[in-house]
LUMTIPA-892504 format. One record per residue (C-alpha): x, y, z. Coordinates in steps of 0.25 Angstrom, whole numbers, plus 5000, padded with zeros to 4 digits. Layout:
N
[fiba [X, Y, Z]]
...
end
This chain:
69
[fiba [5000, 5000, 5000]]
[fiba [5004, 5014, 4998]]
[fiba [4999, 5028, 5000]]
[fiba [5005, 5035, 4988]]
[fiba [4994, 5044, 4982]]
[fiba [4999, 5041, 4968]]
[fiba [4993, 5027, 4969]]
[fiba [4979, 5033, 4968]]
[fiba [4979, 5032, 4953]]
[fiba [4987, 5019, 4952]]
[fiba [4979, 5008, 4946]]
[fiba [4984, 4997, 4955]]
[fiba [4983, 5005, 4968]]
[fiba [4971, 5002, 4977]]
[fiba [4967, 5013, 4986]]
[fiba [4963, 5011, 5000]]
[fiba [4960, 5020, 5012]]
[fiba [4967, 5016, 5025]]
[fiba [4969, 5021, 5039]]
[fiba [4967, 5036, 5041]]
[fiba [4961, 5037, 5027]]
[fiba [4975, 5035, 5020]]
[fiba [4974, 5031, 5006]]
[fiba [4983, 5019, 5002]]
[fiba [4985, 5011, 4989]]
[fiba [4987, 4996, 4988]]
[fiba [4996, 4994, 4975]]
[fiba [4990, 4982, 4968]]
[fiba [5001, 4981, 4958]]
[fiba [5012, 4979, 4968]]
[fiba [5010, 4964, 4972]]
[fiba [5025, 4964, 4977]]
[fiba [5020, 4973, 4989]]
[fiba [5009, 4963, 4993]]
[fiba [5018, 4954, 5001]]
[fiba [5023, 4964, 5011]]
[fiba [5028, 4954, 5021]]
[fiba [5038, 4949, 5010]]
[fiba [5043, 4963, 5008]]
[fiba [5045, 4965, 5023]]
[fiba [5034, 4976, 5023]]
[fiba [5026, 4980, 5035]]
[fiba [5011, 4978, 5035]]
[fiba [5003, 4990, 5031]]
[fiba [4996, 4997, 5043]]
[fiba [4982, 4994, 5037]]
[fiba [4986, 4979, 5039]]
[fiba [4975, 4976, 5028]]
[fiba [4968, 4984, 5017]]
[fiba [4953, 4984, 5015]]
[fiba [4948, 4971, 5008]]
[fiba [4944, 4979, 4996]]
[fiba [4958, 4985, 4994]]
[fiba [4964, 4971, 4995]]
[fiba [4954, 4965, 4985]]
[fiba [4958, 4976, 4975]]
[fiba [4973, 4974, 4977]]
[fiba [4971, 4959, 4975]]
[fiba [4962, 4962, 4962]]
[fiba [4973, 4971, 4957]]
[fiba [4984, 4961, 4960]]
[fiba [4976, 4950, 4953]]
[fiba [4976, 4958, 4940]]
[fiba [4991, 4958, 4941]]
[fiba [4995, 4944, 4945]]
[fiba [4982, 4936, 4945]]
[fiba [4981, 4931, 4959]]
[fiba [4968, 4924, 4957]]
[fiba [4953, 4925, 4954]]
end
């Protein structure tokens, strides 16, 4: 996730509102970032995105790598 405003018009950025009304973006075209544990990253403060945002990210990823029907 990122809060960079230029992602607002990016076709693979999924917009979501978080704590304190902060706008963030899940970048569906960056599956390398999905395994944050393997990269040694820390869990996002939200811990989990809303179900609709997760579903949209999975849908975009499916268009890229065909993860299933």
